[in-house]
ChimeraX commands (.cxc) that place a marker at each C-alpha (Angstrom):
marker #1 position 6.16,-14.43,11.29 radius 0.5
marker #1 position 6.61,-15.32,7.62 radius 0.5
marker #1 position 3.48,-17.48,7.70 radius 0.5
marker #1 position 1.48,-14.62,9.19 radius 0.5
marker #1 position 2.66,-12.24,6.46 radius 0.5
marker #1 position 1.81,-14.84,3.82 radius 0.5
marker #1 position -1.73,-15.33,5.09 radius 0.5
marker #1 position -2.23,-11.59,5.53 radius 0.5
marker #1 position -1.24,-10.72,1.96 radius 0.5
marker #1 position -2.93,-13.80,0.49 radius 0.5
marker #1 position -6.20,-12.75,2.15 radius 0.5
marker #1 position -5.64,-9.17,1.03 radius 0.5
marker #1 position -5.02,-10.30,-2.57 radius 0.5
marker #1 position -8.11,-12.50,-2.54 radius 0.5
marker #1 position -10.33,-9.83,-0.98 radius 0.5
marker #1 position -9.19,-7.07,-3.32 radius 0.5
marker #1 position -9.56,-9.40,-6.34 radius 0.5
marker #1 position -13.18,-9.98,-5.33 radius 0.5
marker #1 position -13.68,-6.21,-5.10 radius 0.5
marker #1 position -12.25,-5.86,-8.63 radius 0.5
marker #1 position -14.96,-8.15,-9.97 radius 0.5
marker #1 position -17.89,-7.08,-7.77 radius 0.5
marker #1 position -17.60,-3.28,-7.47 radius 0.5
marker #1 position -19.81,-1.21,-9.78 radius 0.5
marker #1 position -17.39,1.69,-10.19 radius 0.5
marker #1 position -14.63,0.99,-12.74 radius 0.5
marker #1 position -12.25,3.41,-11.00 radius 0.5
marker #1 position -12.59,1.64,-7.64 radius 0.5
marker #1 position -12.20,-1.71,-9.39 radius 0.5
marker #1 position -8.98,-0.52,-11.00 radius 0.5
marker #1 position -7.63,0.78,-7.70 radius 0.5
marker #1 position -8.48,-2.57,-6.10 radius 0.5
marker #1 position -6.52,-4.20,-8.92 radius 0.5
marker #1 position -3.48,-2.17,-7.81 radius 0.5
marker #1 position -3.87,-3.61,-4.30 radius 0.5
marker #1 position -4.22,-7.12,-5.71 radius 0.5
marker #1 position -1.06,-6.74,-7.80 radius 0.5
marker #1 position 0.88,-5.27,-4.86 radius 0.5
marker #1 position -0.17,-8.18,-2.63 radius 0.5
marker #1 position 0.93,-10.61,-5.31 radius 0.5
marker #1 position 4.30,-8.84,-5.44 radius 0.5
marker #1 position 4.73,-9.35,-1.71 radius 0.5
marker #1 position 3.95,-13.05,-2.18 radius 0.5
marker #1 position 6.66,-13.22,-4.87 radius 0.5
marker #1 position 9.15,-11.70,-2.43 radius 0.5
marker #1 position 8.15,-14.28,0.19 radius 0.5
marker #1 position 8.80,-17.02,-2.37 radius 0.5
marker #1 position 12.37,-15.81,-2.75 radius 0.5
marker #1 position 11.93,-13.93,-6.03 radius 0.5
marker #1 position 12.38,-10.25,-5.18 radius 0.5
marker #1 position 13.11,-9.29,-8.78 radius 0.5
marker #1 position 9.77,-10.74,-9.91 radius 0.5
marker #1 position 8.08,-8.81,-7.10 radius 0.5
marker #1 position 9.70,-5.59,-8.26 radius 0.5
marker #1 position 8.69,-6.31,-11.86 radius 0.5
marker #1 position 5.14,-7.00,-10.68 radius 0.5
marker #1 position 4.95,-3.56,-9.08 radius 0.5
marker #1 position 6.74,-1.65,-11.85 radius 0.5
marker #1 position 5.16,-3.27,-14.89 radius 0.5
marker #1 position 1.69,-4.24,-13.78 radius 0.5
marker #1 position 0.80,-1.94,-10.91 radius 0.5
marker #1 position 2.81,0.93,-12.34 radius 0.5
marker #1 position 2.26,0.77,-16.08 radius 0.5
marker #1 position -0.65,-1.48,-16.98 radius 0.5
marker #1 position -3.04,-0.19,-14.31 radius 0.5
marker #1 position -2.17,3.41,-15.21 radius 0.5
marker #1 position -3.07,2.48,-18.79 radius 0.5
marker #1 position -6.38,1.05,-17.56 radius 0.5
marker #1 position -7.13,4.23,-15.59 radius 0.5
marker #1 position -6.22,6.36,-18.61 radius 0.5
marker #1 position -8.63,4.41,-20.82 radius 0.5
marker #1 position -11.40,4.55,-18.20 radius 0.5
marker #1 position -11.01,8.30,-17.82 radius 0.5
marker #1 position -10.71,8.79,-21.57 radius 0.5
marker #1 position -13.89,6.84,-22.28 radius 0.5
marker #1 position -15.66,8.49,-19.32 radius 0.5
marker #1 position -17.05,5.18,-18.12 radius 0.5
marker #1 position -19.68,5.73,-15.45 radius 0.5
marker #1 position -20.82,3.59,-12.56 radius 0.5
marker #1 position -23.29,0.87,-13.47 radius 0.5
marker #1 position -26.77,2.19,-12.74 radius 0.5
marker #1 position -28.91,-0.94,-12.71 radius 0.5
marker #1 position -28.59,-4.65,-13.16 radius 0.5
marker #1 position -28.79,-6.09,-16.64 radius 0.5
marker #1 position -31.78,-8.14,-17.73 radius 0.5
marker #1 position -29.86,-11.43,-17.95 radius 0.5
marker #1 position -28.00,-11.02,-14.65 radius 0.5
marker #1 position -29.95,-13.82,-12.95 radius 0.5
marker #1 position -28.98,-16.41,-15.58 radius 0.5
marker #1 position -25.40,-15.16,-15.57 radius 0.5
marker #1 position -25.16,-15.62,-11.80 radius 0.5
marker #1 position -26.48,-19.20,-12.02 radius 0.5
marker #1 position -23.99,-20.06,-14.77 radius 0.5
marker #1 position -21.16,-18.50,-12.73 radius 0.5
marker #1 position -22.25,-20.45,-9.64 radius 0.5
marker #1 position -22.38,-23.67,-11.65 radius 0.5
marker #1 position -18.89,-22.96,-13.03 radius 0.5
marker #1 position -17.57,-22.35,-9.52 radius 0.5
marker #1 position -19.08,-25.62,-8.27 radius 0.5
marker #1 position -17.53,-27.52,-11.19 radius 0.5
marker #1 position -14.15,-25.89,-10.55 radius 0.5
marker #1 position -14.23,-26.68,-6.83 radius 0.5
marker #1 position -15.35,-30.24,-7.62 radius 0.5
marker #1 position -12.41,-30.72,-9.99 radius 0.5
marker #1 position -10.02,-29.24,-7.42 radius 0.5
marker #1 position -11.40,-31.58,-4.75 radius 0.5
marker #1 position -11.04,-34.52,-7.11 radius 0.5
marker #1 position -7.40,-33.62,-7.76 radius 0.5
marker #1 position -6.69,-33.58,-4.01 radius 0.5
marker #1 position -8.63,-36.80,-3.47 radius 0.5
marker #1 position -6.59,-38.65,-6.10 radius 0.5
marker #1 position -3.31,-37.91,-4.37 radius 0.5
marker #1 position -2.78,-34.19,-4.34 radius 0.5
marker #1 position -0.44,-32.18,-6.45 radius 0.5
marker #1 position 3.12,-33.30,-7.17 radius 0.5
marker #1 position 5.87,-31.86,-5.02 radius 0.5
marker #1 position 7.56,-28.85,-6.55 radius 0.5
marker #1 position 11.26,-28.27,-6.09 radius 0.5
marker #1 position 12.13,-25.08,-4.21 radius 0.5
marker #1 position 13.31,-22.07,-6.17 radius 0.5
marker #1 position 17.05,-21.70,-6.55 radius 0.5
marker #1 position 19.08,-18.57,-7.15 radius 0.5
marker #1 position 19.67,-19.63,-10.77 radius 0.5
marker #1 position 15.94,-19.85,-11.48 radius 0.5
marker #1 position 15.09,-16.36,-10.22 radius 0.5
marker #1 position 18.19,-14.48,-11.36 radius 0.5
marker #1 position 18.00,-11.59,-13.79 radius 0.5
marker #1 position 20.37,-13.34,-16.21 radius 0.5
marker #1 position 18.18,-16.46,-16.42 radius 0.5
marker #1 position 15.02,-14.38,-16.84 radius 0.5
marker #1 position 16.56,-12.29,-19.61 radius 0.5
marker #1 position 17.87,-15.40,-21.38 radius 0.5
marker #1 position 14.40,-17.00,-21.34 radius 0.5
marker #1 position 12.55,-13.81,-22.23 radius 0.5
marker #1 position 14.74,-12.85,-25.18 radius 0.5
marker #1 position 15.26,-16.33,-26.58 radius 0.5
marker #1 position 12.32,-18.66,-26.06 radius 0.5
marker #1 position 9.62,-16.04,-25.33 radius 0.5
marker #1 position 10.74,-13.20,-27.62 radius 0.5
marker #1 position 7.84,-13.53,-30.08 radius 0.5
marker #1 position 5.09,-13.64,-27.39 radius 0.5
marker #1 position 6.78,-10.68,-25.65 radius 0.5
marker #1 position 6.67,-8.64,-28.87 radius 0.5
marker #1 position 3.07,-9.69,-29.58 radius 0.5
marker #1 position 1.96,-8.51,-26.12 radius 0.5
marker #1 position 3.61,-5.14,-26.75 radius 0.5
marker #1 position 1.85,-4.86,-30.10 radius 0.5
marker #1 position -1.50,-5.80,-28.54 radius 0.5
marker #1 position -1.08,-3.11,-25.87 radius 0.5
marker #1 position -0.35,-0.55,-28.60 radius 0.5
marker #1 position -3.44,-1.62,-30.54 radius 0.5
marker #1 position -5.55,-1.42,-27.35 radius 0.5
marker #1 position -4.44,2.16,-26.68 radius 0.5
marker #1 position -5.14,3.19,-30.28 radius 0.5
marker #1 position -8.53,1.46,-30.15 radius 0.5
marker #1 position -9.45,3.20,-26.90 radius 0.5
marker #1 position -8.49,6.55,-28.38 radius 0.5
marker #1 position -10.63,5.93,-31.46 radius 0.5
marker #1 position -13.54,4.70,-29.33 radius 0.5
marker #1 position -13.37,7.84,-27.18 radius 0.5
marker #1 position -14.08,10.17,-30.08 radius 0.5
marker #1 position -17.34,12.03,-29.89 radius 0.5
marker #1 position -20.05,10.36,-31.98 radius 0.5
marker #1 position -22.05,12.40,-34.45 radius 0.5
marker #1 position -19.18,14.29,-36.03 radius 0.5
marker #1 position -18.86,14.08,-39.80 radius 0.5
marker #1 position -15.70,13.37,-41.71 radius 0.5
marker #1 position -15.63,16.96,-42.98 radius 0.5
marker #1 position -15.66,18.26,-39.39 radius 0.5
marker #1 position -12.74,16.02,-38.54 radius 0.5
marker #1 position -10.77,17.22,-41.56 radius 0.5
marker #1 position -11.44,20.85,-40.55 radius 0.5
marker #1 position -10.27,20.13,-36.99 radius 0.5
marker #1 position -7.09,18.49,-38.25 radius 0.5
marker #1 position -6.41,21.41,-40.63 radius 0.5
marker #1 position -6.68,23.90,-37.78 radius 0.5
marker link #1:1,2 radius 0.2
marker link #1:2,3 radius 0.2
marker link #1:3,4 radius 0.2
marker link #1:4,5 radius 0.2
marker link #1:5,6 radius 0.2
marker link #1:6,7 radius 0.2
marker link #1:7,8 radius 0.2
marker link #1:8,9 radius 0.2
marker link #1:9,10 radius 0.2
marker link #1:10,11 radius 0.2
marker link #1:11,12 radius 0.2
marker link #1:12,13 radius 0.2
marker link #1:13,14 radius 0.2
marker link #1:14,15 radius 0.2
marker link #1:15,16 radius 0.2
marker link #1:16,17 radius 0.2
marker link #1:17,18 radius 0.2
marker link #1:18,19 radius 0.2
marker link #1:19,20 radius 0.2
marker link #1:20,21 radius 0.2
marker link #1:21,22 radius 0.2
marker link #1:22,23 radius 0.2
marker link #1:23,24 radius 0.2
marker link #1:24,25 radius 0.2
marker link #1:25,26 radius 0.2
marker link #1:26,27 radius 0.2
marker link #1:27,28 radius 0.2
marker link #1:28,29 radius 0.2
marker link #1:29,30 radius 0.2
marker link #1:30,31 radius 0.2
marker link #1:31,32 radius 0.2
marker link #1:32,33 radius 0.2
marker link #1:33,34 radius 0.2
marker link #1:34,35 radius 0.2
marker link #1:35,36 radius 0.2
marker link #1:36,37 radius 0.2
marker link #1:37,38 radius 0.2
marker link #1:38,39 radius 0.2
marker link #1:39,40 radius 0.2
marker link #1:40,41 radius 0.2
marker link #1:41,42 radius 0.2
marker link #1:42,43 radius 0.2
marker link #1:43,44 radius 0.2
marker link #1:44,45 radius 0.2
marker link #1:45,46 radius 0.2
marker link #1:46,47 radius 0.2
marker link #1:47,48 radius 0.2
marker link #1:48,49 radius 0.2
marker link #1:49,50 radius 0.2
marker link #1:50,51 radius 0.2
marker link #1:51,52 radius 0.2
marker link #1:52,53 radius 0.2
marker link #1:53,54 radius 0.2
marker link #1:54,55 radius 0.2
marker link #1:55,56 radius 0.2
marker link #1:56,57 radius 0.2
marker link #1:57,58 radius 0.2
marker link #1:58,59 radius 0.2
marker link #1:59,60 radius 0.2
marker link #1:60,61 radius 0.2
marker link #1:61,62 radius 0.2
marker link #1:62,63 radius 0.2
marker link #1:63,64 radius 0.2
marker link #1:64,65 radius 0.2
marker link #1:65,66 radius 0.2
marker link #1:66,67 radius 0.2
marker link #1:67,68 radius 0.2
marker link #1:68,69 radius 0.2
marker link #1:69,70 radius 0.2
marker link #1:70,71 radius 0.2
marker link #1:71,72 radius 0.2
marker link #1:72,73 radius 0.2
marker link #1:73,74 radius 0.2
marker link #1:74,75 radius 0.2
marker link #1:75,76 radius 0.2
marker link #1:76,77 radius 0.2
marker link #1:77,78 radius 0.2
marker link #1:78,79 radius 0.2
marker link #1:79,80 radius 0.2
marker link #1:80,81 radius 0.2
marker link #1:81,82 radius 0.2
marker link #1:82,83 radius 0.2
marker link #1:83,84 radius 0.2
marker link #1:84,85 radius 0.2
marker link #1:85,86 radius 0.2
marker link #1:86,87 radius 0.2
marker link #1:87,88 radius 0.2
marker link #1:88,89 radius 0.2
marker link #1:89,90 radius 0.2
marker link #1:90,91 radius 0.2
marker link #1:91,92 radius 0.2
marker link #1:92,93 radius 0.2
marker link #1:93,94 radius 0.2
marker link #1:94,95 radius 0.2
marker link #1:95,96 radius 0.2
marker link #1:96,97 radius 0.2
marker link #1:97,98 radius 0.2
marker link #1:98,99 radius 0.2
marker link #1:99,100 radius 0.2
marker link #1:100,101 radius 0.2
marker link #1:101,102 radius 0.2
marker link #1:102,103 radius 0.2
marker link #1:103,104 radius 0.2
marker link #1:104,105 radius 0.2
marker link #1:105,106 radius 0.2
marker link #1:106,107 radius 0.2
marker link #1:107,108 radius 0.2
marker link #1:108,109 radius 0.2
marker link #1:109,110 radius 0.2
marker link #1:110,111 radius 0.2
marker link #1:111,112 radius 0.2
marker link #1:112,113 radius 0.2
marker link #1:113,114 radius 0.2
marker link #1:114,115 radius 0.2
marker link #1:115,116 radius 0.2
marker link #1:116,117 radius 0.2
marker link #1:117,118 radius 0.2
marker link #1:118,119 radius 0.2
marker link #1:119,120 radius 0.2
marker link #1:120,121 radius 0.2
marker link #1:121,122 radius 0.2
marker link #1:122,123 radius 0.2
marker link #1:123,124 radius 0.2
marker link #1:124,125 radius 0.2
marker link #1:125,126 radius 0.2
marker link #1:126,127 radius 0.2
marker link #1:127,128 radius 0.2
marker link #1:128,129 radius 0.2
marker link #1:129,130 radius 0.2
marker link #1:130,131 radius 0.2
marker link #1:131,132 radius 0.2
marker link #1:132,133 radius 0.2
marker link #1:133,134 radius 0.2
marker link #1:134,135 radius 0.2
marker link #1:135,136 radius 0.2
marker link #1:136,137 radius 0.2
marker link #1:137,138 radius 0.2
marker link #1:138,139 radius 0.2
marker link #1:139,140 radius 0.2
marker link #1:140,141 radius 0.2
marker link #1:141,142 radius 0.2
marker link #1:142,143 radius 0.2
marker link #1:143,144 radius 0.2
marker link #1:144,145 radius 0.2
marker link #1:145,146 radius 0.2
marker link #1:146,147 radius 0.2
marker link #1:147,148 radius 0.2
marker link #1:148,149 radius 0.2
marker link #1:149,150 radius 0.2
marker link #1:150,151 radius 0.2
marker link #1:151,152 radius 0.2
marker link #1:152,153 radius 0.2
marker link #1:153,154 radius 0.2
marker link #1:154,155 radius 0.2
marker link #1:155,156 radius 0.2
marker link #1:156,157 radius 0.2
marker link #1:157,158 radius 0.2
marker link #1:158,159 radius 0.2
marker link #1:159,160 radius 0.2
marker link #1:160,161 radius 0.2
marker link #1:161,162 radius 0.2
marker link #1:162,163 radius 0.2
marker link #1:163,164 radius 0.2
marker link #1:164,165 radius 0.2
marker link #1:165,166 radius 0.2
marker link #1:166,167 radius 0.2
marker link #1:167,168 radius 0.2
marker link #1:168,169 radius 0.2
marker link #1:169,170 radius 0.2
marker link #1:170,171 radius 0.2
marker link #1:171,172 radius 0.2
marker link #1:172,173 radius 0.2
marker link #1:173,174 radius 0.2
marker link #1:174,175 radius 0.2
marker link #1:175,176 radius 0.2
view
């Protein structure tokens, strides 16, 4: 039963990730991203890390995707109308990159596969161990990510302003 659930949610994560990249509507792509992140959370739970699964849902599906939807709605991004002029060359480069990636993956399996990974233990997935790693070794990257998210929200707000307004108009609006 566990294997069936794994394959079900792995296929769901893969399919919804493809929809994220392929769909022309940014809102549908963002909603597909929620499904991808939820499926990944289920895979974390199957690996024996329920806390990471809960964090995946709360932080990414709950907060980050809501931020994405807020920015999309704020910028009023519309569905892509037509293909870009260089889309043919971009597809060939993407196809070439995929072939190179699959070739390298096949080469890695041909040379002996991947090394065996030890199973997760309770110490590795505990909240205490995660907090110790996050607030000691990874404190600076954690703070930098928070700062980058703040800058992204401020940048999206500035980019969403109506073009064509003068500085005097903005000063008058602020004064009111």
